[in-house]
The first five atom37 places (N, CA, C, CB, O) and aatype in JSON, in Angstrom:
{
  "aatype": [12, 2, 7, 18, 0, 6, 3, 18, 13, 13, 10, 2, 1, 17, 9, 10, 1, 4, 19, 7, 9, 17, 14, 10, 3, 2, 1, 2, 1, 16, 19, 6, 1, 10, 18, 11, 0, 18, 15, 9, 16, 12, 13, 10, 18, 13, 0, 9, 18, 6, 0, 0, 3, 19, 19, 15, 10, 13, 18, 12, 18, 11, 2, 6, 3, 0, 13, 9, 11, 15, 10, 15, 12, 19, 0, 16, 8, 10, 10, 7, 7, 10, 11, 7, 9, 4, 13, 1, 8, 13, 15, 3, 11, 9, 10, 3, 12, 9, 1, 16, 10, 6, 15, 2, 3, 10, 11, 18, 6, 3, 4, 6, 3, 11, 2, 13, 13, 15, 1, 11, 16, 13, 11, 15, 12, 5, 19],
  "atom_mask": [
    [1, 1, 1, 1, 1],
    [1, 1, 1, 1, 1],
    [1, 1, 1, 0, 1],
    [1, 1, 1, 1, 1],
    [1, 1, 1, 1, 1],
    [1, 1, 1, 1, 1],
    [1, 1, 1, 1, 1],
    [1, 1, 1, 1, 1],
    [1, 1, 1, 1, 1],
    [1, 1, 1, 1, 1],
    [1, 1, 1, 1, 1],
    [1, 1, 1, 1, 1],
    [1, 1, 1, 1, 1],
    [1, 1, 1, 1, 1],
    [1, 1, 1, 1, 1],
    [1, 1, 1, 1, 1],
    [1, 1, 1, 1, 1],
    [1, 1, 1, 1, 1],
    [1, 1, 1, 1, 1],
    [1, 1, 1, 0, 1],
    [1, 1, 1, 1, 1],
    [1, 1, 1, 1, 1],
    [1, 1, 1, 1, 1],
    [1, 1, 1, 1, 1],
    [1, 1, 1, 1, 1],
    [1, 1, 1, 1, 1],
    [1, 1, 1, 1, 1],
    [1, 1, 1, 1, 1],
    [1, 1, 1, 1, 1],
    [1, 1, 1, 1, 1],
    [1, 1, 1, 1, 1],
    [1, 1, 1, 1, 1],
    [1, 1, 1, 1, 1],
    [1, 1, 1, 1, 1],
    [1, 1, 1, 1, 1],
    [1, 1, 1, 1, 1],
    [1, 1, 1, 1, 1],
    [1, 1, 1, 1, 1],
    [1, 1, 1, 1, 1],
    [1, 1, 1, 1, 1],
    [1, 1, 1, 1, 1],
    [1, 1, 1, 1, 1],
    [1, 1, 1, 1, 1],
    [1, 1, 1, 1, 1],
    [1, 1, 1, 1, 1],
    [1, 1, 1, 1, 1],
    [1, 1, 1, 1, 1],
    [1, 1, 1, 1, 1],
    [1, 1, 1, 1, 1],
    [1, 1, 1, 1, 1],
    [1, 1, 1, 1, 1],
    [1, 1, 1, 1, 1],
    [1, 1, 1, 1, 1],
    [1, 1, 1, 1, 1],
    [1, 1, 1, 1, 1],
    [1, 1, 1, 1, 1],
    [1, 1, 1, 1, 1],
    [1, 1, 1, 1, 1],
    [1, 1, 1, 1, 1],
    [1, 1, 1, 1, 1],
    [1, 1, 1, 1, 1],
    [1, 1, 1, 1, 1],
    [1, 1, 1, 1, 1],
    [1, 1, 1, 1, 1],
    [1, 1, 1, 1, 1],
    [1, 1, 1, 1, 1],
    [1, 1, 1, 1, 1],
    [1, 1, 1, 1, 1],
    [1, 1, 1, 1, 1],
    [1, 1, 1, 1, 1],
    [1, 1, 1, 1, 1],
    [1, 1, 1, 1, 1],
    [1, 1, 1, 1, 1],
    [1, 1, 1, 1, 1],
    [1, 1, 1, 1, 1],
    [1, 1, 1, 1, 1],
    [1, 1, 1, 1, 1],
    [1, 1, 1, 1, 1],
    [1, 1, 1, 1, 1],
    [1, 1, 1, 0, 1],
    [1, 1, 1, 0, 1],
    [1, 1, 1, 1, 1],
    [1, 1, 1, 1, 1],
    [1, 1, 1, 0, 1],
    [1, 1, 1, 1, 1],
    [1, 1, 1, 1, 1],
    [1, 1, 1, 1, 1],
    [1, 1, 1, 1, 1],
    [1, 1, 1, 1, 1],
    [1, 1, 1, 1, 1],
    [1, 1, 1, 1, 1],
    [1, 1, 1, 1, 1],
    [1, 1, 1, 1, 1],
    [1, 1, 1, 1, 1],
    [1, 1, 1, 1, 1],
    [1, 1, 1, 1, 1],
    [1, 1, 1, 1, 1],
    [1, 1, 1, 1, 1],
    [1, 1, 1, 1, 1],
    [1, 1, 1, 1, 1],
    [1, 1, 1, 1, 1],
    [1, 1, 1, 1, 1],
    [1, 1, 1, 1, 1],
    [1, 1, 1, 1, 1],
    [1, 1, 1, 1, 1],
    [1, 1, 1, 1, 1],
    [1, 1, 1, 1, 1],
    [1, 1, 1, 1, 1],
    [1, 1, 1, 1, 1],
    [1, 1, 1, 1, 1],
    [1, 1, 1, 1, 1],
    [1, 1, 1, 1, 1],
    [1, 1, 1, 1, 1],
    [1, 1, 1, 1, 1],
    [1, 1, 1, 1, 1],
    [1, 1, 1, 1, 1],
    [1, 1, 1, 1, 1],
    [1, 1, 1, 1, 1],
    [1, 1, 1, 1, 1],
    [1, 1, 1, 1, 1],
    [1, 1, 1, 1, 1],
    [1, 1, 1, 1, 1],
    [1, 1, 1, 1, 1],
    [1, 1, 1, 1, 1],
    [1, 1, 1, 1, 1],
    [1, 1, 1, 1, 1],
    [1, 1, 1, 1, 1]
  ],
  "atom_positions": [
    [[0.83, -1.19, 0.0], [0.0, 0.0, 0.0], [0.88, 1.26, 0.0], [-0.95, 0.0, 1.22], [0.62, 2.2, 0.75]],
    [[1.88, 1.27, -0.83], [2.88, 2.32, -0.76], [2.44, 3.61, -1.44], [4.14, 1.84, -1.39], [2.95, 4.67, -1.07]],
    [[1.54, 3.59, -2.38], [1.2, 4.79, -3.12], [0.07, 5.62, -2.54], [0.0, 0.0, 0.0], [-0.36, 6.57, -3.19]],
    [[-0.41, 5.3, -1.38], [-1.59, 5.96, -0.82], [-1.2, 7.01, 0.22], [-2.53, 4.94, -0.21], [-0.23, 6.84, 0.96]],
    [[-1.97, 8.06, 0.26], [-1.8, 9.05, 1.32], [-2.26, 8.43, 2.63], [-2.6, 10.37, 1.01], [-3.24, 7.69, 2.67]],
    [[-1.56, 8.73, 3.69], [-1.88, 8.12, 4.98], [-2.94, 8.9, 5.74], [-0.63, 8.01, 5.82], [-3.7, 8.32, 6.51]],
    [[-2.99, 10.2, 5.53], [-3.92, 11.02, 6.3], [-4.65, 11.98, 5.36], [-3.18, 11.8, 7.43], [-4.12, 13.03, 5.01]],
    [[-5.84, 11.61, 4.95], [-6.62, 12.43, 4.03], [-7.25, 13.63, 4.72], [-7.69, 11.6, 3.37], [-7.55, 14.63, 4.07]],
    [[-7.46, 13.54, 6.0], [-8.23, 14.54, 6.72], [-7.37, 15.47, 7.56], [-9.24, 13.86, 7.61], [-7.88, 16.16, 8.44]],
    [[-6.06, 15.5, 7.3], [-5.16, 16.33, 8.09], [-5.55, 17.8, 8.01], [-3.72, 16.14, 7.61], [-5.63, 18.48, 9.04]],
    [[-5.78, 18.3, 6.81], [-6.1, 19.72, 6.65], [-7.41, 20.08, 7.34], [-6.19, 20.07, 5.16], [-7.52, 21.14, 7.96]],
    [[-8.4, 19.21, 7.26], [-9.68, 19.47, 7.93], [-9.49, 19.57, 9.44], [-10.7, 18.36, 7.6], [-10.0, 20.49, 10.07]],
    [[-8.75, 18.62, 10.01], [-8.53, 18.66, 11.46], [-7.69, 19.86, 11.86], [-7.85, 17.37, 11.93], [-7.91, 20.44, 12.92]],
    [[-6.73, 20.25, 11.02], [-5.89, 21.4, 11.32], [-6.74, 22.68, 11.36], [-4.76, 21.52, 10.29], [-6.57, 23.5, 12.26]],
    [[-7.63, 22.85, 10.4], [-8.5, 24.03, 10.37], [-9.42, 24.04, 11.58], [-9.33, 24.06, 9.06], [-9.62, 25.08, 12.21]],
    [[-9.99, 22.88, 11.92], [-10.87, 22.81, 13.09], [-10.11, 23.09, 14.38], [-11.55, 21.44, 13.16], [-10.68, 23.65, 15.32]],
    [[-8.83, 22.7, 14.45], [-8.03, 23.03, 15.64], [-7.76, 24.53, 15.71], [-6.7, 22.25, 15.62], [-7.74, 25.1, 16.8]],
    [[-7.54, 25.16, 14.55], [-7.26, 26.6, 14.54], [-8.42, 27.42, 15.08], [-6.93, 27.06, 13.12], [-8.21, 28.46, 15.7]],
    [[-9.63, 26.96, 14.86], [-10.79, 27.7, 15.37], [-11.25, 27.17, 16.73], [-11.94, 27.62, 14.38], [-12.26, 27.62, 17.26]],
    [[-10.5, 26.22, 17.29], [-10.78, 25.77, 18.65], [-11.86, 24.72, 18.77], [0.0, 0.0, 0.0], [-12.4, 24.51, 19.85]],
    [[-12.19, 24.04, 17.67], [-13.28, 23.07, 17.71], [-12.77, 21.66, 17.95], [-14.07, 23.11, 16.42], [-13.35, 20.92, 18.76]],
    [[-11.7, 21.26, 17.27], [-11.2, 19.88, 17.36], [-10.26, 19.76, 18.56], [-10.48, 19.47, 16.05], [-9.37, 20.6, 18.72]],
    [[-10.42, 18.72, 19.4], [-9.55, 18.57, 20.56], [-8.11, 18.24, 20.15], [-10.08, 17.47, 21.48], [-7.87, 17.62, 19.11]],
    [[-7.17, 18.66, 20.97], [-5.75, 18.42, 20.69], [-5.36, 16.98, 20.98], [-4.89, 19.37, 21.52], [-6.0, 16.3, 21.78]],
    [[-4.28, 16.53, 20.31], [-3.72, 15.21, 20.57], [-2.58, 15.29, 21.58], [-3.24, 14.57, 19.27], [-2.02, 14.27, 21.97]],
    [[-2.23, 16.48, 21.99], [-1.07, 16.7, 22.84], [-1.34, 16.26, 24.27], [-0.66, 18.17, 22.81], [-2.42, 16.5, 24.8]],
    [[-0.37, 15.62, 24.89], [-0.51, 15.16, 26.28], [0.1, 16.13, 27.28], [0.13, 13.79, 26.44], [0.02, 15.9, 28.49]],
    [[0.7, 17.2, 26.82], [1.29, 18.2, 27.7], [0.16, 18.98, 28.38], [2.24, 19.16, 26.92], [-0.69, 19.56, 27.71]],
    [[0.15, 18.98, 29.71], [-0.95, 19.61, 30.46], [-1.02, 21.12, 30.21], [-0.79, 19.35, 31.95], [-2.11, 21.69, 30.14]],
    [[0.14, 21.77, 30.09], [0.14, 23.21, 29.86], [-0.48, 23.54, 28.5], [1.58, 23.76, 29.94], [-1.29, 24.46, 28.39]],
    [[-0.1, 22.79, 27.49], [-0.64, 23.02, 26.15], [-2.14, 22.73, 26.14], [0.08, 22.14, 25.11], [-2.91, 23.47, 25.52]],
    [[-2.56, 21.67, 26.81], [-3.99, 21.35, 26.88], [-4.78, 22.45, 27.56], [-4.2, 20.02, 27.62], [-5.87, 22.82, 27.11]],
    [[-4.24, 22.99, 28.65], [-4.94, 24.07, 29.36], [-5.02, 25.33, 28.5], [-4.24, 24.4, 30.69], [-6.06, 25.99, 28.44]],
    [[-3.92, 25.67, 27.83], [-3.93, 26.85, 26.97], [-4.91, 26.67, 25.81], [-2.51, 27.13, 26.44], [-5.62, 27.61, 25.44]],
    [[-4.94, 25.48, 25.25], [-5.87, 25.23, 24.14], [-7.31, 25.26, 24.62], [-5.56, 23.88, 23.48], [-8.2, 25.74, 23.91]],
    [[-7.55, 24.75, 25.82], [-8.91, 24.79, 26.38], [-9.33, 26.25, 26.6], [-8.98, 24.0, 27.72], [-10.47, 26.61, 26.31]],
    [[-8.42, 27.07, 27.11], [-8.72, 28.5, 27.29], [-8.98, 29.16, 25.93], [-7.55, 29.21, 28.02], [-9.89, 29.98, 25.8]],
    [[-8.19, 28.79, 24.93], [-8.4, 29.31, 23.58], [-9.76, 28.89, 23.03], [-7.27, 28.83, 22.64], [-10.47, 29.71, 22.44]],
    [[-10.13, 27.63, 23.24], [-11.43, 27.13, 22.77], [-12.58, 27.88, 23.44], [-11.56, 25.63, 23.04], [-13.55, 28.25, 22.79]],
    [[-12.46, 28.09, 24.74], [-13.5, 28.82, 25.48], [-13.58, 30.26, 24.99], [-13.22, 28.79, 26.99], [-14.68, 30.8, 24.83]],
    [[-12.42, 30.88, 24.75], [-12.39, 32.25, 24.24], [-13.07, 32.34, 22.87], [-10.94, 32.76, 24.15], [-13.85, 33.26, 22.62]],
    [[-12.77, 31.39, 22.0], [-13.4, 31.39, 20.68], [-14.91, 31.18, 20.78], [-12.78, 30.29, 19.79], [-15.68, 31.81, 20.05]],
    [[-15.33, 30.31, 21.69], [-16.77, 30.08, 21.88], [-17.45, 31.33, 22.42], [-17.0, 28.89, 22.83], [-18.54, 31.69, 21.97]],
    [[-16.83, 31.99, 23.39], [-17.41, 33.22, 23.94], [-17.48, 34.31, 22.88], [-16.59, 33.71, 25.14], [-18.47, 35.05, 22.8]],
    [[-16.44, 34.42, 22.06], [-16.46, 35.39, 20.97], [-17.64, 35.11, 20.03], [-15.13, 35.36, 20.18], [-18.37, 36.03, 19.64]],
    [[-17.81, 33.84, 19.68], [-18.93, 33.47, 18.81], [-20.27, 33.78, 19.48], [-18.86, 31.98, 18.44], [-21.17, 34.3, 18.83]],
    [[-20.4, 33.46, 20.77], [-21.67, 33.69, 21.47], [-22.0, 35.18, 21.53], [-21.6, 33.1, 22.89], [-23.14, 35.57, 21.33]],
    [[-21.0, 36.01, 21.82], [-21.23, 37.46, 21.88], [-21.57, 38.0, 20.49], [-19.98, 38.18, 22.44], [-22.47, 38.83, 20.35]],
    [[-20.86, 37.54, 19.48], [-21.13, 37.97, 18.11], [-22.55, 37.58, 17.69], [-20.1, 37.35, 17.14], [-23.26, 38.38, 17.08]],
    [[-22.94, 36.36, 18.02], [-24.28, 35.89, 17.65], [-25.36, 36.66, 18.41], [-24.42, 34.37, 17.92], [-26.4, 36.99, 17.86]],
    [[-25.1, 36.95, 19.69], [-26.06, 37.73, 20.47], [-26.21, 39.14, 19.88], [-25.61, 37.82, 21.95], [-27.32, 39.66, 19.81]],
    [[-25.1, 39.74, 19.46], [-25.17, 41.06, 18.83], [-25.94, 41.0, 17.52], [-23.76, 41.62, 18.6], [-26.69, 41.93, 17.19]],
    [[-25.77, 39.92, 16.77], [-26.54, 39.75, 15.53], [-28.04, 39.67, 15.81], [-26.08, 38.48, 14.8], [-28.84, 40.28, 15.11]],
    [[-28.41, 38.92, 16.84], [-29.83, 38.78, 17.18], [-30.4, 40.11, 17.65], [-30.02, 37.7, 18.28], [-31.51, 40.48, 17.28]],
    [[-29.64, 40.84, 18.45], [-30.1, 42.15, 18.93], [-30.28, 43.11, 17.76], [-29.11, 42.74, 19.97], [-31.2, 43.92, 17.75]],
    [[-29.39, 43.03, 16.78], [-29.5, 43.93, 15.62], [-30.78, 43.67, 14.82], [-28.29, 43.78, 14.71], [-31.25, 44.55, 14.11]],
    [[-31.33, 42.47, 14.95], [-32.6, 42.19, 14.25], [-33.73, 43.09, 14.74], [-32.99, 40.73, 14.44], [-34.59, 43.48, 13.96]],
    [[-33.73, 43.41, 16.03], [-34.79, 44.24, 16.6], [-34.76, 45.67, 16.06], [-34.68, 44.26, 18.11], [-35.78, 46.36, 16.06]],
    [[-33.59, 46.11, 15.6], [-33.48, 47.46, 15.06], [-33.71, 47.51, 13.55], [-32.11, 48.03, 15.38], [-33.78, 48.59, 12.97]],
    [[-33.84, 46.36, 12.93], [-33.99, 46.32, 11.47], [-35.37, 45.86, 11.02], [-32.95, 45.42, 10.88], [-35.58, 45.69, 9.82]],
    [[-36.29, 45.66, 11.91], [-37.57, 45.07, 11.51], [-38.39, 46.0, 10.62], [-38.38, 44.71, 12.73], [-39.29, 45.53, 9.93]],
    [[-38.1, 47.29, 10.61], [-38.85, 48.21, 9.75], [-38.37, 48.16, 8.3], [-38.74, 49.64, 10.29], [-39.15, 48.36, 7.37]],
    [[-37.09, 47.9, 8.11], [-36.52, 47.79, 6.76], [-36.52, 46.31, 6.37], [-35.07, 48.4, 6.69], [-35.67, 45.54, 6.83]],
    [[-37.46, 45.94, 5.53], [-37.69, 44.51, 5.25], [-36.49, 43.84, 4.58], [-38.9, 44.35, 4.37], [-36.14, 42.71, 4.94]],
    [[-35.85, 44.51, 3.62], [-34.7, 43.9, 2.93], [-33.53, 43.67, 3.89], [-34.25, 44.78, 1.76], [-32.93, 42.6, 3.9]],
    [[-33.22, 44.68, 4.69], [-32.12, 44.53, 5.64], [-32.45, 43.49, 6.71], [-31.81, 45.89, 6.32], [-31.56, 42.75, 7.15]],
    [[-33.71, 43.42, 7.11], [-34.12, 42.44, 8.11], [-33.95, 41.01, 7.58], [-35.58, 42.68, 8.52], [-33.43, 40.15, 8.29]],
    [[-34.39, 40.77, 6.35], [-34.27, 39.43, 5.77], [-32.81, 39.06, 5.59], [-35.02, 39.35, 4.42], [-32.42, 37.92, 5.85]],
    [[-32.0, 40.01, 5.13], [-30.57, 39.74, 4.96], [-29.92, 39.42, 6.31], [-29.88, 40.94, 4.3], [-29.13, 38.48, 6.41]],
    [[-30.25, 40.2, 7.31], [-29.68, 39.97, 8.64], [-30.2, 38.67, 9.25], [-30.02, 41.15, 9.55], [-29.44, 37.96, 9.92]],
    [[-31.47, 38.37, 9.04], [-32.03, 37.11, 9.54], [-31.35, 35.91, 8.9], [-33.54, 37.06, 9.28], [-31.09, 34.9, 9.56]],
    [[-31.06, 36.02, 7.63], [-30.34, 34.96, 6.92], [-28.94, 34.75, 7.52], [-30.24, 35.28, 5.42], [-28.5, 33.62, 7.7]],
    [[-28.26, 35.84, 7.81], [-26.92, 35.74, 8.4], [-26.98, 35.16, 9.81], [-26.24, 37.11, 8.43], [-26.13, 34.35, 10.18]],
    [[-27.97, 35.56, 10.59], [-28.12, 35.02, 11.95], [-28.35, 33.51, 11.88], [-29.29, 35.71, 12.69], [-27.75, 32.76, 12.65]],
    [[-29.22, 33.08, 10.98], [-29.49, 31.64, 10.85], [-28.25, 30.88, 10.4], [-30.65, 31.4, 9.86], [-27.97, 29.8, 10.9]],
    [[-27.51, 31.46, 9.45], [-26.28, 30.81, 8.97], [-25.26, 30.68, 10.09], [-25.68, 31.59, 7.81], [-24.67, 29.62, 10.27]],
    [[-25.06, 31.75, 10.84], [-24.09, 31.7, 11.94], [-24.53, 30.76, 13.05], [-23.87, 33.1, 12.52], [-23.72, 30.04, 13.63]],
    [[-25.82, 30.76, 13.33], [-26.34, 29.87, 14.37], [-26.16, 28.41, 13.98], [-27.82, 30.17, 14.63], [-25.74, 27.59, 14.81]],
    [[-26.46, 28.07, 12.74], [-26.29, 26.69, 12.29], [-24.81, 26.31, 12.21], [-26.95, 26.49, 10.93], [-24.45, 25.17, 12.49]],
    [[-23.96, 27.25, 11.82], [-22.51, 26.99, 11.82], [-22.0, 26.74, 13.23], [0.0, 0.0, 0.0], [-21.16, 25.87, 13.44]],
    [[-22.49, 27.51, 14.19], [-22.11, 27.3, 15.58], [-22.58, 25.96, 16.11], [0.0, 0.0, 0.0], [-21.87, 25.28, 16.85]],
    [[-23.79, 25.58, 15.72], [-24.32, 24.28, 16.12], [-23.48, 23.15, 15.52], [-25.78, 24.13, 15.69], [-23.22, 22.14, 16.17]],
    [[-23.06, 23.34, 14.29], [-22.19, 22.35, 13.64], [-20.85, 22.25, 14.38], [-21.95, 22.73, 12.16], [-20.34, 21.15, 14.58]],
    [[-20.3, 23.38, 14.8], [-19.05, 23.37, 15.56], [-19.2, 22.66, 16.9], [0.0, 0.0, 0.0], [-18.32, 21.91, 17.31]],
    [[-20.32, 22.91, 17.57], [-20.57, 22.23, 18.85], [-20.7, 20.73, 18.64], [-21.86, 22.79, 19.52], [-20.19, 19.94, 19.44]],
    [[-21.36, 20.33, 17.56], [-21.48, 18.89, 17.26], [-20.13, 18.28, 16.94], [-22.45, 18.66, 16.09], [-19.84, 17.16, 17.35]],
    [[-19.28, 19.0, 16.19], [-17.93, 18.51, 15.92], [-17.17, 18.29, 17.22], [-17.16, 19.49, 15.02], [-16.5, 17.27, 17.4]],
    [[-17.27, 19.24, 18.12], [-16.55, 19.14, 19.4], [-17.1, 17.99, 20.24], [-16.66, 20.47, 20.18], [-16.33, 17.23, 20.83]],
    [[-18.41, 17.86, 20.29], [-19.04, 16.85, 21.14], [-18.83, 15.43, 20.6], [-20.53, 17.14, 21.27], [-18.61, 14.5, 21.37]],
    [[-18.91, 15.27, 19.28], [-18.81, 13.95, 18.67], [-17.45, 13.7, 18.03], [-19.9, 13.77, 17.64], [-17.34, 12.88, 17.11]],
    [[-16.41, 14.39, 18.48], [-15.1, 14.25, 17.83], [-14.55, 12.83, 17.93], [-14.11, 15.22, 18.46], [-13.87, 12.39, 17.0]],
    [[-14.83, 12.11, 19.01], [-14.33, 10.74, 19.11], [-15.0, 9.83, 18.08], [-14.57, 10.19, 20.53], [-14.33, 8.97, 17.5]],
    [[-16.29, 10.0, 17.84], [-16.98, 9.19, 16.84], [-16.55, 9.57, 15.42], [-18.51, 9.35, 16.98], [-16.42, 8.71, 14.55]],
    [[-16.32, 10.86, 15.21], [-15.85, 11.31, 13.9], [-14.46, 10.76, 13.64], [-15.85, 12.85, 13.82], [-14.15, 10.35, 12.52]],
    [[-13.61, 10.74, 14.67], [-12.27, 10.18, 14.52], [-12.31, 8.69, 14.21], [-11.45, 10.43, 15.79], [-11.5, 8.2, 13.44]],
    [[-13.25, 7.96, 14.8], [-13.43, 6.54, 14.47], [-13.82, 6.37, 13.0], [-14.5, 5.9, 15.38], [-13.33, 5.46, 12.33]],
    [[-14.71, 7.24, 12.5], [-15.09, 7.17, 11.09], [-13.9, 7.47, 10.19], [-16.24, 8.15, 10.8], [-13.71, 6.83, 9.16]],
    [[-13.08, 8.46, 10.58], [-11.9, 8.81, 9.79], [-10.94, 7.63, 9.75], [-11.2, 10.05, 10.38], [-10.4, 7.3, 8.69]],
    [[-10.71, 6.99, 10.89], [-9.82, 5.82, 10.92], [-10.36, 4.69, 10.05], [-9.63, 5.33, 12.36], [-9.59, 4.0, 9.39]],
    [[-11.67, 4.5, 10.04], [-12.27, 3.48, 9.19], [-12.05, 3.8, 7.72], [-13.77, 3.34, 9.49], [-11.71, 2.92, 6.94]],
    [[-12.26, 5.05, 7.35], [-12.07, 5.44, 5.95], [-10.62, 5.33, 5.51], [-12.56, 6.86, 5.74], [-10.35, 5.09, 4.33]],
    [[-9.67, 5.51, 6.43], [-8.26, 5.43, 6.1], [-7.67, 4.04, 6.31], [-7.49, 6.43, 6.92], [-6.47, 3.85, 6.12]],
    [[-8.49, 3.07, 6.7], [-7.97, 1.72, 6.98], [-7.5, 1.04, 5.69], [-9.04, 0.86, 7.67], [-7.93, 1.39, 4.59]],
    [[-6.64, 0.07, 5.86], [-6.1, -0.66, 4.71], [-7.16, -1.51, 4.02], [-4.95, -1.54, 5.14], [-6.99, -1.87, 2.85]],
    [[-8.24, -1.84, 4.7], [-9.29, -2.65, 4.09], [-9.97, -1.93, 2.92], [-10.33, -3.01, 5.14], [-10.47, -2.58, 2.0]],
    [[-9.97, -0.61, 2.95], [-10.63, 0.15, 1.89], [-9.69, 0.55, 0.77], [-11.27, 1.39, 2.47], [-10.11, 1.17, -0.21]],
    [[-8.41, 0.2, 0.88], [-7.44, 0.5, -0.17], [-7.27, -0.75, -1.03], [-6.06, 0.96, 0.43], [-7.17, -1.86, -0.51]],
    [[-7.23, -0.56, -2.32], [-7.07, -1.7, -3.21], [-6.06, -1.34, -4.29], [-8.43, -2.11, -3.85], [-5.86, -0.17, -4.6]],
    [[-5.44, -2.36, -4.84], [-4.38, -2.16, -5.82], [-4.91, -2.11, -7.25], [-3.36, -3.27, -5.7], [-4.4, -1.34, -8.07]],
    [[-5.91, -2.9, -7.56], [-6.35, -3.02, -8.94], [-7.86, -2.79, -9.02], [-5.97, -4.4, -9.52], [-8.61, -3.24, -8.15]],
    [[-8.28, -2.13, -10.04], [-9.7, -1.87, -10.25], [-10.28, -3.0, -11.09], [-9.93, -0.49, -10.94], [-9.74, -3.32, -12.15]],
    [[-11.36, -3.61, -10.66], [-11.97, -4.72, -11.39], [-12.52, -4.27, -12.74], [-13.08, -5.36, -10.56], [-12.54, -5.05, -13.68]],
    [[-12.97, -3.03, -12.84], [-13.49, -2.53, -14.11], [-12.4, -2.49, -15.17], [-14.1, -1.15, -13.93], [-12.68, -2.67, -16.36]],
    [[-11.18, -2.25, -14.75], [-10.06, -2.19, -15.69], [-9.87, -3.55, -16.37], [-8.77, -1.77, -14.97], [-9.55, -3.61, -17.56]],
    [[-10.06, -4.62, -15.64], [-9.92, -5.95, -16.22], [-11.13, -6.33, -17.07], [-9.73, -6.98, -15.11], [-11.01, -7.17, -17.97]],
    [[-12.27, -5.74, -16.81], [-13.49, -6.06, -17.54], [-13.46, -5.52, -18.97], [-14.7, -5.52, -16.8], [-13.81, -6.22, -19.91]],
    [[-13.04, -4.27, -19.12], [-13.02, -3.64, -20.43], [-11.75, -4.01, -21.18], [-13.14, -2.11, -20.31], [-10.71, -4.29, -20.58]],
    [[-11.86, -4.01, -22.5], [-10.65, -4.24, -23.29], [-9.75, -3.03, -23.16], [-11.0, -4.52, -24.79], [-10.18, -1.95, -22.76]],
    [[-8.49, -3.22, -23.51], [-7.51, -2.15, -23.34], [-7.9, -0.91, -24.16], [-6.12, -2.63, -23.75], [-7.79, 0.21, -23.67]],
    [[-8.34, -1.1, -25.38], [-8.7, 0.03, -26.25], [-9.9, 0.79, -25.69], [-8.99, -0.46, -27.67], [-9.9, 2.03, -25.66]],
    [[-10.91, 0.08, -25.25], [-12.1, 0.72, -24.7], [-11.78, 1.44, -23.41], [-13.21, -0.31, -24.47], [-12.27, 2.55, -23.19]],
    [[-10.98, 0.83, -22.56], [-10.65, 1.45, -21.28], [-9.87, 2.74, -21.48], [-9.85, 0.48, -20.42], [-10.11, 3.72, -20.76]],
    [[-8.94, 2.77, -22.44], [-8.17, 3.99, -22.68], [-9.06, 5.11, -23.2], [-7.03, 3.72, -23.68], [-8.83, 6.27, -22.89]],
    [[-10.07, 4.77, -23.99], [-10.97, 5.8, -24.5], [-11.88, 6.35, -23.41], [-11.8, 5.26, -25.66], [-12.39, 7.47, -23.52]],
    [[-12.1, 5.55, -22.35], [-12.95, 6.01, -21.25], [-12.21, 6.95, -20.31], [-13.47, 4.82, -20.47], [-12.84, 7.75, -19.62]],
    [[-10.89, 6.88, -20.28], [-10.12, 7.73, -19.38], [-10.13, 9.15, -19.9], [-8.68, 7.22, -19.23], [-10.07, 9.4, -21.1]],
    [[-10.21, 10.09, -18.97], [-10.25, 11.5, -19.34], [-8.93, 12.13, -19.04], [-11.38, 12.24, -18.61], [-8.74, 13.32, -19.28]]
  ]
}
């Protein structure tokens, strides 16, 4: 299995760690505490930002276009925050799914369709 990437989801986990959603793999207590403080800070920032968005809705109800635009943004941010909370809460199950997807059982050397088609037909199918 030499030609396969070992970690397909590295970039995704790195981005989620940058925003404080994905838990660290580090066993250093100081780093864990600092990251936990960072995660809490990011969550509080999001909560304050979302609260300010909701409060701004009360001042925009007379202007229908601005209200709908702002309501759309509030809903988008709220659902994004809910998604982040779910990532944080279910990170162990998501990591199990990632390990399953990266397991050697799902990697194969030869495609059965390649053997089914003749060489000329198969080459014409490739883009």
